[in-house]
N, C-alpha and C positions, 0 to 999 in steps of 0.2 A: 777136606781131610781124607774122606773115603774115597772120592771119585777123581779128584783134580790135583791135589797137592803134589809137587810144588809149583804147578802151572799158575799162570796169571789169573785165568779165569775158568769157571765151570761151564761146560757145555751141557746143559740139563736134558737135551733130548737123547744125546748119544752117550751120557754118563762118562765123559772123559775130560781132561783138562786141555784148554786151548793154549798151544804153545806157538809163538810166533814163528812162522817160516814152516811150520809142519802142517798148517791149515791154509786153505785158499785165501788169498789176501782180501781183505775188506776195505783197503784203501786208508785214508786217513784215521778211521776208527781204531786200526791196529796200533796207532802211534801211542796209544795209552800203555800198550803192553811193552815191558822191558826185561822180561825174564827175571823178575824180582818178586814173584809171588804176590802180585798186586792185591788180589782179593783179600789175602790174609792181612797184609799191612793196613789195607783200607778200612777193615772191620775191627781193628784192635780195641778202640774205645767203645765201640758198640757192645762188646761183650761186657764191659763193666757197667754200662747203662743197664743192660738186660740182667745185672747181678749175677753174672756167670764169672765170678772172680778166679776161681781154680782154672777154668778154661782159659782166661786170659792170661793167666801166669804161664801156662804151658805154651800159649800162642807166642807170647814175648820171647820165651827161650828158643822157640823154632826159628823166629825171625832172627834173632842174634846168631843162632848156630848155622842156618841154611842159607839166608838171602845174601846175594852177591850184587852189589851196586856197580861193579866195575865192567859191565858187559859191553862189548863191542856191537852196540845197537843204538840206532836213532830213535828217539822217543820225543814226545811233544812236551815242551817246557810247560806249558799250562797244566796238562793233565798229570804230569808227573809231580809238580808242585802241589796241586790240590789234593791228590789222592795218595802219593807216596810221602813226600815230605810232610804234608798235613797229617797223614796217618801215622808217621813216626813221631811227631809232635804231640798229636792227641793221645797216642799211647804213653809217651813219657809223662805227660800232664796228669793222666789217671794213675800212673804207676808210681809218681811220687806221692800223690794223694794216698794211695793206699799204703804206701810204706809209712807214711806219718801216722796212719791209723793203728799200726802196729801188729796186723794179723797177716797180711799177705805182702809178697814182693820185698821182703826183708833183706834179700840177697841183692836187690837192684842197685845198680851203681851209675846210672845215666847211660847204659849202653844204647838204647834208643836215640838218645840225644846225640851221642857220638856219630851214630850212622847218618842223623839227620845232618849234622854239620858236614859230613863227608859228601852227602848228596847235595847240599847246598853249594859247595865248592864246584861240583861237577856241573851245575846248571849256570854258574856264574859266566862261563865263556860266551853264552848266547848273548850276554849283555854288551858285548865288544862292538857297539855301534855309535856313531857320533850323536845319534838322539837319545840314547839311553834305553830306547825300546829294545826288548830282546828278540832275537831270532825265534821263529815259532818252533823249531826243532834243534836238538843238540844230540851229539853222540855221547853216550854216558862215558865211554873210554877216552875218546880223542877229542871232544868238544866240537868245535865248528871248523877246525882245521884239517880234519880228516878229509880225504878226497871222496867221501861219500856224497852222492849227487844232491842229496836234500839238506845239506847242512852248509850254512855260510854263503849260500847262492841266493837264498830267497830275499824277496824285497817287501814283501807284505805280511802283516799280522792282523788278527782281529783285535778290536778294542778290549775285549774281555780277556783275551790271551795275555795282553801286555799290561792290563790293569788289575789283575786278579793275583797279585803277588804279595801284597803288602802285609796281610795278616800272618802268613806262614813265614815270611822272610823277617819281618820285624819281631815276631815270636822267636824265631831262631837267634837273632841278634840279643834279643832281651834274655832269652836262657842262657847264652853262652858268653854274653859280654863282647862279642866280635861284631862290630857295627856295619861292617861292609854290606851285610845282607839287607839291612833296613835301608841303608843309602841307595843301593841300587834300585829297590822296589820304589822308593820315593821318587828317584829321579824319573823313572817311567811313568808314574802317575803325573808328576809336575809337567812332563812333556805332552801328555794327553791333554791335561787340562789348559795348557797353553794354546794347543791346537783346536780347541773346541770352537764351533762356528759362533762368532761373538754376538751376532744379532739375535740368534734363537737359542744359544747357550746349549746346543745340542752336539752330540758327538756322532760320527758315522759308524760304520760297521767294520770297515777295514781300513787300515792305514799303512802308508809306506814308512817303513822302519828307518829309512835313511833320510828322506826329505820331509816326512811329516804331512805330506799331501794325503788328503781323503781319497781313498781308491773306489770305496762304496760310500755313497753320500745318503744312503737311506738311514733312517734312526729310529730305533723303537727300545722296547725293554725286554726283548727276547733274545733269540740266539745271536751270538756275536758281540753283544753289549751287556747283557744281563748282569753278571757278577761284578762288572766295573762299578755300577751304581751301588751294588750291595756292599762291595768293600769300602767305598768311601765313607758310608755311614758306620760300618762296623769298625773301621780304622779309628774313628772318632771315639766309639765306645771302648775299644781296647787300648787305645794309645793316649786318649785325652787330648788330642791336638785339634784345636778348633778350626783350622784351616780346612781339615777334611769335612767337617760338619758344613762350613760355610760353601764349600764346593757342592756337597751333596744337595743342599738345599737350593742352590742356584739351579743345579739340573733338575731338581724335582719339580721346582716352579715351571720349568719349560716343559717337562713331561706332562704335567696336569693341564698346561695351557694348549699343548698341540697334540700329544699322542693319546692322552686319555679321553675317550669318547664313551662315557659310561654306559653300559659295563664293558665296552670293548677297549682294547689297547692296540691302536693302529699305527703302523710304521708311517713316517713322514719324510720328506727331504729336509736336510738340516739348512739349506739355503732358502727353501720355500716351505716353512713348516705348516702352512695352511693346507698344503696339497699332500694328500695321502699317496703313499708310495707302493701299496699293495693292498689287496682286497682279502687277505687272510692273515691268521695269526698263528704262530707256532707255540708248541706246549711249553717251552722253556719259560715264557712269560708267566707261568702258574706260580713262580716264586715271588711274584711282585706284591700280590696282597699280604704276604708275610713280611715283607719289607715295610710296607705301608703301616702295618701295625707297630713295627719297631720305630717308624717315624711318628706315629701316633695319629695317623689320618685314617680313622676306622671305617668311615662311610664307604669310600670308593673301594676300600680292601673288600668289604662284605658284598658289595655290588659286582665286582669283577670275579670274586670266588664263587658266588652264587651262579653266575653265567657259566663259569667252567664246570661246576657240578652238574648243571642241567646238560651240559654236553656228555659228560661222563655218564649220567644216567640213561641217556640215549644210545651210547656206543660201548658201555660197560667200561671203557678206559678213555683217557684223553688222546685223541689222535695226534700224531707229531705235528700236524698242521691242519686247520680247519678254517672255513670261509666265514664272512661276516653274517652270512646266513646259516651257519652252523652246519654245513655240509662238510664231509671229509675231503680234505685237500691232499694230504699225505697220510696214509692209512696206518703206518707203523706205530708201534707203542713199545719202546724198549724199557718198559718198567720204570719210567722216570718218577723221582719222588717229589717233584716241586710241588705239586698239589697237596700232598700229605703234609709237606712243610708249612704251607700257608694255612692248612686247617688246624695244625697243631698251634700256631701262633695266634690265630683268631680265637681258638678256645681259651688259650691263657689270657688273652686280653678282655674276653667278654663273659667267660664263664657260662656261655649258652650252651646247654646240652645238646642243641641242634648239632652241634659240630662233633659230638660224639657219634651221633646217628650218621653223619657224612663218613667218619672214620669207620665205623661198623661196615657201611656199604663198600668202602675201599677194599677192606679185609675180606668180605664175602666174595667180591669179584676176583680178587687175586686167588683165593682158594678154589673158586668154581672154574674160572677160565685160564689161569696161568699155570696153577700148580701141576707138575708132572712129576714122575717117580723120583727123579734125581734133583729136584729143585723147582725153581719158577722160570718158566720160559718167556722170552719177550714176544709180544704179539707182532706177526708179520701183516696183519690186516684185521683190524678191529671190527670190520664189517662182517667178516667170514669166520673169525675166531681161530685163524691159522697161526701156527707158532713159528718161531725163528730159534735156531739152536744157539741161544746167546742169553747169558745172564751177567750184565755188567756188574763190576764191583760196587757201583754206587747203589745198587738195590739193597745190598746188605748194609752198606756204610750208612745210608740215609733212610730209605723206606722204613726198614725195621726199626730204626731208632726213633723216628718221628711217630711212628704208629703205637709204639710201646709207651712212649712219654706222654702221647695224648690220652692214654687210658690209665697211665700210673698214677697212684696217690703218693703224697709225699713220704709216707712211711714204706712205700715200695722201693724206694731209692736209697742206696747206701751212701750217697753224698748229695749235696745241695747243687742241683743243676744251674741254680740262679748265680752260682760263682763263676759260670763260663760263658764264653760266646761261641756260637757255632760259626765255623768257617762255611764256605760255600758247599763243602762236602759232608757238612755236619760233624766236622772233628772239633773236640772241646779244647778251648785255650783259655787258660785262667785270667780272670780280670785283674789279679794282682801284677800282671806283667806291665800295667801301666806306670807302676812306680819302681820298677826294676831296671838297672842298667840303662838308664836314658842317656845314651851316648849320642844321640841326634839332636842338634840344636834345633828348636821349633821356630823355624823362619816362615812367618805367615806371608805368602806371596799372593792371597787371594783378593783380599779387600783393596789392594792398590789400584785395581781397574775394575772393580765390580761393585756395583751399587746393589745392596741385598734389601729385599722387602722385608721388614720386620715380621710380617705374618708367616714367613718361611719357619721362624723359630718357635712358633706358638706352642706346639706340643711335641718336642722332639722324642721324649719317651712317653709311652702311653700311660695314663692314669684312669682306670676304669671308673673310679668315683666321679670323675670330671666327665667322661665320655658318655657314661650311661647313668646320669643322675636320676635316680629314683624311677627308672623306666626300663625294666626288663624286656619290654616289647619293643625296644627301639630297633635292634638288630633285625628282628622279625618284620617290622614295617618296612625296612629297606629291602629285604629279600622278597617279600611278597610279590612286587610288580614283576619280578623276573622268574616266578615259577613256572610260567608256560612260554619262556622266551624261545626256547628251541622249537617246540611243537608248533606254535603259532606263527613262526617266522615264514616269510615268503620264500618260495623254492628258488627264486631268482636272486642275483646279485643285487645288492643294495647300496645307496650312497649316503643314506642318513641312518643314524642310530634308531631314530623313531620308526622307520620302516622296517628294520630288521627286528623290532619288537612286536610287530604285528599290531592287533588291536587292543592289547591288554594295556594296563597303566604304564606310563612312560616315566623315565628318570627325568631329573631336573632339566628344564630348558636351557641350553648352552647359549652364550651370547652370540657364538659364531653361526649359530643355526636360526637366530631370530629373524623372522619376517614381519615387517609392520603390516603387510597386506594379509597375513594369514590370521583368519578370525580365531582359530584354536590358540595361537600363540598370544593373542591379545586377552583371550580368557585366562591363560596361565599367568599373564603379567598381572591381571586384576587379582588373582588368586594370591599372588606374592606381594600385593600391596604397591605394585609399580602402576602408575598412571602415565598416559600419554598427553602431551601438549602439543598441538600443531602450531608451528610458527609461521609467519607471514612469508619467509623465504622459502617455503617448501619443506623444511625439515621438521622432524617430529623430536621433541624433547621428552626423556623419560625421567620420571621423578619417583622415588621410593619413599614410602612411609610405612614403617614396619607394623605399626599400630593397625594399618588398614588391611593387613594380611589375614588370610583365613585361619591360619594356626602358627604357632611358633616355628614349626618345620617349615611352612611355606615362607615365613619372614626370613628364615635362614637361607633358603633358596633364592629369594629375591636378593638379599645382600650379595650372595655369591655371583648372581647374574649381573648385578650392577658392578661389581668389581671386575668381573670379567670383561664387560664392556669397555670399561675405562682401560684395563690392561690391553685388550684387543686394539683399542684406539691408539694406545701409546706405542704398542708394538708396530703397528702397521705405518705409524707416521715414520718410524726409524727404518723400516725394511724397504728394500728395493723392489721394483715392480715384480710381479709374478713372472714366471718363466714363459718363453714363447709357447704357444698352444697349437695354433693352427695357421698355416701360411696360406693366404690367398690374396694375390695381387690382381686386383680387378679393375679394368678400364671400361667406361661405358657412358652413354648419355643418361641424364637423369630425368625422371618424370615424377610428378606429384599424384600420390594415389587418392582414391576415394573409397571409404571414408579416410579423411586425412590422420586420423589417429592409428589406423591400421589394425583395429581391434576386432574386426569382423571380416568377412568375405570382401575381397576387393572387388567393386563394381566396374572398374575401368580397366580390365585385365590386358585389353588390347594396346592400351597406352603405356602399360608397365612392362610388357614382356620384351625381354633381352635388354632391359634397361635397369638402371640404378634407381630404387624407389625411394622418393623423399616423403617423410611422415613426421608427425608431430608426437612428442614424448607424452605419456600419461595414459590413464585409464585401463591399462592392461600390462602384462608382462612383455618384456622385450622378446622373449621366445615365441609368444603369440602373434607378435607383429611379424617376426621373422617367417614363421610358418605360413601366414596369410599371404604375404608378398612373395614367398617362394613358390606357393601353389599358383599364384598368378603369373609366373613365369620370369619374375625379376632375377637379375643376376647378382644383386646386392642391395643393401638398404642403408640409409642415412636417417637417423633419428635426430630431429632438431628440438632443442630444449623449448619448453613452453613457458620457462621462467623468464619474463621480459627483461632484457638488458643483460642477461648472464653472458659472460665472455671467459675465454681462456686467458685473458690478460689479468683478470682478478681471481679466478678460481684455479686451484691446483688441478693437475692431470690426475686421473685415476683410470682404474681399469675394470673391465667388466668380469663378473665371476657367477657362476652357476648357482641356481637356486636349489639344487640338489636333485632336480628331476632330469630324466634322460633327454638329451638334446641331440642324440645321434642321427635323428632324421634330418636335421637341419645342416645343409652344406654351403650355404651362401654366406658371405661376410656381411657384418653389421658394423655400423660406425655411429658414434654420437657426436653431435656438434652443439656447442653452447649456442644460444640464441643469436648473438651477434654474428658468429661466423656462418651460421645457417642462413640468416638474412642476406648475407651476401650472395649465395647461390640463389635463393629465391629472387632476388632483385635482378639477378642475371637472366633468369628464365623469362622474366617479364620483358626484358630489353632485347633479348636474342631469340631467334628461332629455336635454337638448339644449345645445350651447354653439356660438355663432356668432362668428366672427372676421372681421376685415377686415384684409386685406394692403393696406397703403396707405402713402402718404408724407405724414407729418405729419397723420394723421387725427384727427378729434376722437372722443373715446371717448363712448359712449351706451349705455343700457340699453333693450332692447327688450322690449315686451309681447308674448308669444308664447303663444297658447292659454291666456290668463288667468293665465300664469305669468311672472314676471320672469326672463327668461333673461340671464346675463352675456355681454357683448360683449367681446372682446379685440382691441385694435388693435395690429397689428403695424406699427410705424412703422420704415420702413427706407429707404435711399437707393436708388431704383430705377436700373436700368441699361438703357441701349439700345445695341444693336450696330448696327443699320442705321439711321443718322441720318435717311436720306432717305425712310424708310417712312412711309406715312401712318397717323396715329393717329385712331381712332374710338372713340366712346363709346356703349355699347349701353345698353338700358332696365335691365339689372340693375347698373348702376354698375360695369361691367367694361370694361377697355380692353385690347385685344390687338394685337399686331403680328405680322404673319405670319411673319417671320424672326427670331422670339425666339429668342435663344440665350444662355444665361446661364452662370454661372460659379461656381466655387469656388476659393478660394485657401488653401493651408495656411500656417499661420504658426508659426515656431519661434524658435529663437534660434541665433546664430553666436557662436562665440568662438574664440580662438586657443589652441592647445594649447602649453604651455610647452616641452615636451620635443622640439622640432624638427619637429613635425608640424602640420598643419592640422586644426582640428575645426570642425564645423558642425552645429547642431541643426536637423533638418527633422522634420515630422510624418510620422505613419503614413498610408498610402493612405487616402483619404476622410476624413481628420482636419481638422477645422476649428478645433478648440479650441487656442489658443496658450498656451504658458506664459507666465506673468508674468515679463517680463525684469528683471534687476536691472542695476546700474550698469555692468558690464563685459560686457554682452552686448546684441546688437542683434537685432530681429526679422528673419527672412527670410521672404519669400513663396515658395511653391513651388507651381506649377500643376500639379495631379495629377487633377483631375476636372472633369467638365463638366456642368453642369445649365442648363436653360433658364429662361427667365422673367425676371421683373423683380425679385423680392425679393433683398436683399443683407444680409449681416451678421446681427446680431440685435438685438432691442430688447425691453424689458420690457413687459408688459401694462400698460395704463395704470391699471387698477384691478383687483386681484386679490380674488376672492370671500372673504369672511370677514375681510378685513383692516379693522381699525378705522380705520387711517389709510392713504389710498391712496398708493402710491408716486409720487414726482415724476417727470414727463416733460414735455419740451418740447412746447409747442403742444397740450396736452391740457387738459381741464377736469375734474379729479378729482371723482368723487362726483355729477356731475350725472346725471339721469334723463330719460327721453322718447324720442321717436322719433328714428331717424337723421336727420341733417341732410344731405341729398344735396348741398346747395350750399356745404357747409363747405370743400370743397376743389376748386375749379374747375380745370378742365384747364390754363387759362391760366398759373395759378401754378406748376403742376407743370412745364410746359415752359419757364417764364421763364428758368430757369438753364441751358438747354441750347441757346440760340440760337447761341452761339459754336460748339458742336460741330457743330450742323446746318449752319451756314453753311460750315465747314470741309469736310464732307463733300460739300456741293453744289459747292464749288469743285473738289474733286478729280475730280468726275465731268466737269468741262468743261476740266480742265487739258490743256494742250498743250505740246509740247517749244517 
């Protein structure tokens, strides 16, 4: 009022208003500004929450009198919806409430609602697409048809931008009886749901508004996606439509399976959800614990919130992005309110005074580090305390509101806040809208093709009596292991949550992290009441009996672990193989190493140098074998299964995956062969002076004339893997391709089944075991990462033509029985890389991504 009105924002360092066009452009950030007194509209209902009813009445009159929504200016559809349309609707909601009380706003006749409807119509042209997804920007005066460069020409929008409309648009329809707004918002949500990745049930960050193709295929709960998930759950609360709840629960199950790595929330690939897409987190994910409270899943909410609080205590504010070992990635902090929001919801759910102390810390830090004479200034760098001449409207609309509500007693409020739901901008919409002007037919399109786990619906709304049964220390017991998570973390990048937590107590063991060879993991299983049974075929069966657990909390962790193992098994049975990771096409003669298991220093390096080493599976990790043969000078390795009689004929193919340790030092390819196929090569070595093999992708088999004698050549045909998509691939004269950061992988496969007598059972393999049991009709395979090997070769494949066979074995893309020299042009690199363009593009996008 004093320094900035009627500008959109206050510039707190220079004590003047920010008017778009008069200040240096800030790019997309300025798309929130529309010369419509943004901050005033965004903070209308905050005034009523703060019990400033007189000021609210004056502010509403100012909005009605002065605000112009018909400006020739391009604005963000998303920002205008949540801040301006939401602000007008929130103001209208509390205005009619005050009018009903009979003291204030007696003159009010729905003027804010009329303005909201006018604005709604100005946003509708953005939805003129075949998909129903809106253009990201619209001109307030001319829609998308104006020759403005950035309207009507864009092809992409973020998932949150298109999926964060339903609350405001449906409320506008319910308030006015005009159904078109809710219809458009529902259509956009329906389209995103249809385009989710079906095997993972995740959505990407950016989508093409015309084709529905995912432009950015990384997925998380932070920037670009955050409020899409929020609005699915809140749309169910506000509108009472079960389909929104079912969709949210389906997504939530995927989030907790892939993205949640307590206390971290890490982005993954929608097509390869077991593969992390980045090593840092953005600050917008701080809203997620609050959403988990609304869902009723309190424990992970407490864990993630506590982790975030430890970061704040270190830096005074939450950096815009920070790494998994809690270093600053992006140092800005534009006074975002998401952490305060989650703090408020956790306090409401638990009643734990700890969260009042958290709120007190937030207020003290704001006053100490961000307060300036004309307001509160955003932090340019949390490490130095430098400021930016910026105070976004959401600071007053959300931060003030949530912090006040955190400390307010019921008698401090002039209305019951429980009668309202918060939009993503913390605007208040009354819950009675669910029964008003229901002009939309509720067509449930979700369960037609989605199988939902009943456990998703257990605690849709939190009940503190159930969540904290006679145990006020429950929340503290969850927080305690995370107290030193920041200070005790390693200063380097980490690949496991356990490593990031340092030497302190760790969160529950996740199924994806379990290694049967890790003594610490075995001890954790024992504590959780889970025991191991070794089977004759090399697998290990897991069985849980809750009564054997050390405590009820450990029994709960054990049950969760077993359920995760079963889910992981089921998911990986459906999923396609992991993406390419490292390309290495290697041709060379083979040699048997000593010791044959490869678990110690090679004693016959002269026989192995410049050759492909043959070794036996077992007794140590694949990575250890790889390092030993690489040190001896081998150019590759083939591990032969020690399980007598195993064959790719009876066992499904699988792929190697890392054990979480760094394997960047290993640059040679490793391949696994089942016992039957491995013995063919061993027999050939005994029969011939030399045997040459090619580790390749769909290579053609040939026989080579060597020193006047025909030498059998063996084609190891496997799906190669790439870890670093952006690395440059080159081909040298020996028809070998290397990538510098080749890291590769091994995955164990077993079977999972339920134990009938009250326990859970799961079959997993021995350490360093790759041979799966052939599963029957009532068991499903489960992958378990327990060893790490570099290189390109994956799974197993039969030699194209075995020596002495009268009839060559069938194999795709081979020419059995042919002789002659190697055809070096048979497998051009272009064809090898052709299938990987999508993954390469995804990684390139991730390098450029910004909040």
